[in-house]
C-alpha positions as CSV (number, residue, x, y, z in Angstrom):
1,M,-65.8,-9.4,2.9
2,P,-66.6,-7.6,-0.9
3,H,-64.5,-4.7,0.2
4,R,-61.7,-6.1,1.1
5,L,-61.7,-7.9,-2.2
6,D,-62.8,-4.7,-4.2
7,H,-59.4,-2.9,-2.0
8,G,-57.5,-5.6,-3.0
9,L,-58.1,-5.5,-6.8
10,R,-57.5,-2.0,-6.8
11,A,-53.7,-2.7,-5.0
12,A,-53.0,-5.4,-7.4
13,Q,-53.8,-2.7,-10.6
14,E,-52.1,0.3,-9.0
15,A,-48.8,-2.4,-8.5
16,L,-49.1,-2.9,-12.2
17,L,-49.4,0.7,-13.4
18,A,-46.6,2.0,-15.1
19,K,-45.6,5.4,-15.2
20,I,-44.3,6.9,-17.7
21,T,-42.4,10.6,-18.0
22,I,-42.4,12.8,-21.2
23,V,-39.7,15.8,-20.8
24,G,-40.4,17.7,-23.0
25,T,-44.4,18.5,-24.2
26,G,-44.1,20.5,-27.5
27,L,-45.3,18.6,-30.6
28,I,-43.1,15.3,-30.6
29,G,-43.5,14.8,-26.9
30,T,-47.2,15.6,-27.0
31,S,-47.8,13.5,-30.2
32,L,-46.0,10.9,-28.1
33,A,-48.6,11.0,-24.7
34,L,-51.6,11.2,-27.0
35,A,-50.2,8.2,-29.1
36,L,-50.0,6.3,-25.7
37,R,-53.6,7.6,-24.5
38,Q,-55.0,6.1,-27.9
39,S,-53.2,2.7,-27.5
40,E,-54.6,-0.7,-26.2
41,L,-52.1,-0.3,-23.1
42,R,-53.7,-0.2,-20.4
43,N,-52.7,0.7,-16.6
44,L,-50.8,3.5,-17.9
45,E,-49.7,6.9,-15.8
46,L,-48.6,9.1,-18.3
47,V,-46.7,12.8,-16.9
48,G,-45.4,15.1,-18.4
49,T,-42.7,18.8,-17.4
50,D,-41.3,20.9,-19.4
51,Y,-39.2,23.9,-18.5
52,D,-41.8,26.5,-20.8
53,N,-45.1,27.3,-19.4
54,G,-46.6,27.8,-22.9
55,A,-45.8,24.4,-23.4
56,R,-47.0,23.0,-20.4
57,G,-50.1,24.6,-20.6
58,G,-50.8,23.3,-24.0
59,A,-50.5,19.9,-23.6
60,Q,-52.6,20.0,-20.0
61,K,-55.4,21.7,-22.8
62,R,-55.0,19.0,-24.9
63,G,-55.3,16.2,-22.1
64,A,-52.8,14.3,-23.4
65,F,-51.6,13.7,-19.8
66,D,-52.6,12.4,-16.1
67,K,-50.2,14.7,-14.7
68,V,-48.3,17.6,-15.9
69,E,-45.8,18.9,-13.7
70,N,-43.7,22.1,-13.6
71,R,-40.8,20.2,-11.9
72,L,-38.7,18.2,-13.2
73,F,-37.8,15.8,-10.2
74,P,-41.2,15.2,-9.0
75,S,-41.8,13.9,-12.4
76,I,-39.2,11.1,-12.9
77,E,-39.9,9.8,-9.5
78,G,-41.1,6.3,-9.6
79,A,-40.8,6.1,-13.3
80,D,-40.2,3.1,-14.9
81,V,-39.8,4.7,-18.6
82,V,-38.6,8.6,-18.9
83,V,-38.5,9.7,-22.7
84,L,-36.6,13.1,-23.4
85,A,-38.1,15.0,-25.8
86,T,-36.5,18.2,-25.7
87,P,-33.9,19.1,-28.1
88,V,-30.4,17.7,-29.2
89,M,-28.4,19.8,-27.5
90,A,-30.0,20.2,-23.9
91,M,-29.6,16.5,-23.6
92,R,-26.5,16.0,-22.1
93,D,-27.5,18.5,-19.2
94,L,-30.5,17.0,-19.1
95,M,-29.3,13.6,-18.6
96,E,-26.6,15.1,-15.6
97,S,-29.8,16.8,-13.9
98,I,-32.2,13.8,-13.5
99,G,-29.3,10.6,-13.7
100,P,-29.2,11.0,-9.8
101,H,-32.6,10.7,-9.5
102,L,-33.7,8.0,-11.5
103,P,-35.5,4.9,-10.4
104,E,-34.2,1.4,-10.4
105,N,-33.7,-0.3,-13.5
106,A,-35.9,2.9,-15.6
107,V,-35.4,2.8,-19.0
108,V,-34.0,6.2,-20.3
109,T,-35.1,6.7,-24.1
110,D,-35.2,9.9,-26.7
111,V,-37.0,11.5,-29.6
112,G,-34.1,13.2,-30.8
113,S,-33.2,13.3,-34.3
114,S,-29.2,12.3,-34.2
115,K,-28.0,9.4,-32.2
116,R,-24.0,8.8,-31.6
117,T,-23.2,11.8,-29.6
118,V,-26.7,11.1,-27.5
119,V,-25.8,7.5,-26.5
120,E,-21.9,8.4,-25.9
121,W,-23.5,11.2,-23.5
122,A,-25.8,9.0,-22.3
123,S,-22.9,6.3,-22.1
124,E,-21.2,8.9,-19.7
125,V,-23.3,10.4,-17.5
126,L,-26.4,8.2,-16.8
127,P,-26.2,5.8,-13.9
128,D,-25.2,2.3,-14.5
129,R,-28.8,1.3,-13.1
130,S,-30.7,2.8,-15.4
131,Q,-30.9,1.5,-19.3
132,F,-30.8,4.1,-21.9
133,V,-32.2,3.3,-25.3
134,G,-31.6,6.1,-27.8
135,G,-34.6,6.4,-30.1
136,H,-35.5,8.5,-33.1
137,P,-39.2,8.3,-34.8
138,M,-39.4,9.4,-38.7
139,A,-41.8,11.6,-38.2
140,G,-42.9,15.1,-37.2
141,R,-44.1,18.6,-38.8
142,E,-43.2,21.5,-39.7
143,T,-45.3,23.2,-36.8
144,P,-44.0,22.9,-33.4
145,G,-45.7,23.3,-30.4
146,P,-48.1,20.8,-28.6
147,E,-51.3,22.9,-30.1
148,H,-50.4,20.9,-33.2
149,A,-49.5,17.4,-31.6
150,T,-51.5,14.4,-33.0
151,A,-52.3,10.9,-31.8
152,D,-51.2,9.8,-35.5
153,L,-48.4,11.6,-36.1
154,F,-45.9,8.3,-35.6
155,T,-48.3,5.7,-37.3
156,G,-47.1,3.7,-40.2
157,K,-43.9,5.8,-39.4
158,A,-40.6,3.8,-38.7
159,L,-38.6,3.8,-35.5
160,L,-34.5,4.1,-35.7
161,Y,-32.9,2.5,-32.3
162,R,-30.0,2.6,-31.0
163,P,-29.2,0.6,-27.4
164,K,-26.4,2.0,-25.1
165,R,-24.8,-1.3,-25.8
166,P,-25.5,-3.0,-29.1
167,R,-25.9,-6.6,-29.1
168,P,-24.2,-8.2,-32.1
169,G,-25.9,-10.3,-34.4
170,T,-29.0,-8.6,-34.0
171,G,-30.0,-7.9,-37.8
172,S,-29.4,-4.0,-37.4
173,I,-27.8,-1.7,-40.0
174,D,-25.7,0.6,-39.8
175,F,-27.7,4.0,-41.8
176,S,-24.7,6.5,-41.3
177,K,-22.2,4.3,-43.5
178,S,-24.7,3.0,-45.8
179,A,-24.9,4.3,-49.4
180,N,-27.9,1.7,-50.3
181,W,-31.1,3.5,-51.3
182,D,-32.7,0.5,-50.2
183,D,-31.8,0.8,-46.5
184,I,-31.8,4.2,-46.6
185,A,-35.4,4.2,-48.0
186,Q,-36.3,2.3,-45.0
187,L,-36.1,6.1,-42.9
188,A,-37.4,8.2,-45.8
189,S,-40.6,9.9,-44.4
190,S,-43.0,13.0,-45.0
191,G,-39.6,15.5,-44.9
192,F,-38.6,13.0,-48.2
193,R,-42.0,12.6,-49.3
194,D,-42.0,16.5,-49.5
195,L,-38.6,17.0,-50.9
196,S,-39.0,14.5,-53.5
197,R,-42.9,15.7,-54.8
198,L,-41.6,16.9,-57.8
199,A,-40.2,13.3,-58.8
200,S,-43.7,12.2,-59.4
201,G,-44.0,14.4,-62.1
202,D,-44.1,13.7,-65.8
203,T,-40.8,12.4,-66.6
204,T,-41.0,13.6,-70.4
205,M,-41.8,17.1,-69.4
206,H,-39.1,17.5,-66.8
207,R,-36.6,16.1,-69.8
208,D,-37.7,18.7,-72.2
209,I,-37.6,21.9,-69.8
210,S,-34.0,20.7,-69.0
211,I,-32.7,20.9,-72.4
212,T,-34.2,23.6,-73.0
213,N,-34.1,25.6,-70.5
214,R,-30.3,24.0,-69.2
215,E,-28.3,27.3,-69.2
216,P,-30.1,28.7,-66.5
217,I,-30.1,25.6,-64.8
218,I,-26.7,24.8,-64.8
219,N,-26.1,28.4,-63.4
220,W,-28.3,27.4,-60.7
221,I,-26.8,24.2,-60.2
222,D,-23.7,25.5,-59.7
223,S,-25.4,28.2,-57.2
224,F,-26.7,25.0,-54.8
225,I,-22.8,23.3,-55.1
226,R,-21.0,26.8,-53.5
227,E,-23.9,27.0,-50.8
228,L,-23.9,23.3,-50.5
229,Y,-19.9,23.2,-49.9
230,E,-20.3,26.5,-47.8
231,I,-22.1,24.9,-45.1
232,R,-20.1,21.6,-45.5
233,N,-17.1,23.8,-44.9
234,I,-19.2,25.4,-41.7
235,L,-19.6,21.9,-39.6
236,K,-16.2,20.7,-40.9
237,D,-14.6,23.9,-39.0
238,E,-11.7,22.0,-36.8
239,S,-12.9,24.5,-33.8
240,G,-16.5,22.7,-33.7
241,P,-18.8,24.7,-35.8
242,D,-20.4,28.6,-34.1
243,P,-23.9,26.9,-33.1
244,A,-25.1,31.0,-34.1
245,E,-23.7,30.7,-36.8
246,V,-25.4,27.3,-38.5
247,E,-28.4,28.5,-36.5
248,R,-28.9,31.7,-38.8
249,L,-28.5,29.0,-42.0
250,F,-32.1,27.7,-40.6
251,E,-33.5,31.2,-39.1
252,T,-32.6,32.8,-42.7
253,A,-34.3,29.6,-44.5
254,H,-37.3,29.5,-42.2
255,D,-38.2,33.0,-42.7
256,E,-37.6,33.3,-46.5
257,R,-40.3,30.2,-46.6
258,A,-42.7,32.2,-44.3
259,R,-42.5,35.4,-46.4
260,W,-42.7,32.9,-49.7
261,L,-45.9,31.4,-48.1
262,S,-47.9,34.7,-46.5
263,G,-47.2,36.0,-50.1
264,S,-44.9,38.8,-49.4
265,V,-42.1,37.9,-51.9
266,T,-43.8,40.2,-54.8
267,P,-41.9,41.3,-57.9
268,G,-39.3,44.0,-56.7
269,S,-39.6,42.7,-53.2
270,Q,-35.8,41.8,-53.5
271,A,-34.8,45.0,-54.8
272,Q,-33.4,46.3,-51.4
273,R,-32.1,43.0,-50.8
274,S,-28.9,41.9,-51.4
275,S,-28.7,38.9,-54.1
276,P,-25.2,37.2,-54.6
277,E,-24.4,37.2,-58.3
278,I,-24.9,33.1,-59.0
279,P,-21.2,31.8,-60.0
280,T,-20.2,29.9,-63.1
281,F,-19.3,26.2,-62.7
282,G,-15.5,26.7,-63.4
283,E,-15.8,29.7,-60.2
284,S,-18.0,27.1,-57.8
285,M,-15.1,24.6,-58.8
286,G,-12.6,26.7,-57.6
287,E,-13.9,27.7,-54.5
288,M,-14.7,24.1,-53.0
289,F,-11.2,23.1,-53.5
290,L,-9.3,26.8,-53.2
291,G,-11.7,28.6,-50.7
292,R,-12.9,31.7,-50.9
293,K,-13.0,35.4,-49.2
294,R,-16.3,36.5,-47.7
295,H,-15.9,39.9,-47.8
296,G,-17.9,41.9,-45.3
297,G,-18.6,38.5,-44.1
298,S,-17.5,36.6,-40.5
299,A,-15.2,34.2,-41.9
300,T,-12.9,33.0,-44.5
301,I,-13.0,29.8,-45.8
302,I,-9.5,28.6,-47.0
303,P,-8.2,25.0,-47.9
304,G,-9.2,22.1,-46.3
305,G,-12.3,23.6,-45.1
306,R,-11.0,25.1,-42.4
307,R,-12.1,29.3,-41.9
308,Q,-10.2,32.1,-40.3
309,R,-12.6,34.2,-38.1
310,P,-12.1,37.6,-37.6
C-alpha cells in the first residue's frame, strides 16, 4: 500500500511538472535558466538548446539546465513555455520551424530587444493553438556567452512585454511614441547608467570646462551630428538598411573600444589610420539637408535620406 501511495504521489508530481524550453543558451538564455533554477518555483523542467556547440557546452557546464538538447524539435516536445533567446533576425525562421511542432496552448515568448517586428512575425507564422507574448528584459552586459551568465542578471530590472493581441484598458504605455522621460525612465537600465555616468559629476566643473574649452567641444558636437545623421540615413534607406553596412558600424565601435581597453591606443597609433577632418557646424548642417558625397565609400548620401549605391 505505501508503495502504491508513493507511486501515486510521484505520478501527481510529474503531472504538475512544467517544461520550459529556452532556445539559445547564450548570456540571456543561460542567465534566465539560472534565475529560474534559484527561484522559488518548483516542479520545473528546464531544457536548453542552441545551434552552437560551444554555447550548448558552456550552458551544460554552468548547470543551468536539466537537459541541454542538441536538436531543436525534441527540445520543444511537450513544452509548456518556449523562450526564444536568439538574435532577433533569426526569430522569424525559428518561428516557422517550431510552429508545426508546438504543443497545444504552448506559450511562446522572446527576449529580443525589438518588439514590433517580432510580434508581427509571430502573428504571421505561429499557429493559433499557441500563445505569443513578446518580452524584452531590460538587462544584459557587454560580454556574451553562457560563461558570463548570472542568476541575478534580471534582479531589479524592468521587463517590457507585448502580447500578440493587446487588450485595451490594461494601463500599458506605448514607449515607442512617448517622449516623456518619466515614462522612458522606467526602462532605463545598466546601459543607461554606464552611458550617463558623467552626468552625476560636479556640475560646476562641467560648466567651467564647457565655457573654457568651447571651440573643441563645438567641433566634436558637429562631428557627432554628422555621424548620427549618416547612421540615420543608412537606417532610413528606402530599399531597406544594408545589414552588412549596419553590422560594420557596430564592428568598428566594438574593435575601437577593444583597442582602448587593451591599451593599444597610444600617441601616434592613429598616424597610419585615416582620420576624417572634423566639420564645422555649417558644414554639418549642409550635409544634413543637402547630403554628402562619400568619396571612396560605398554610397552617396543625397537629400531625403536616400542613398545611391554604386
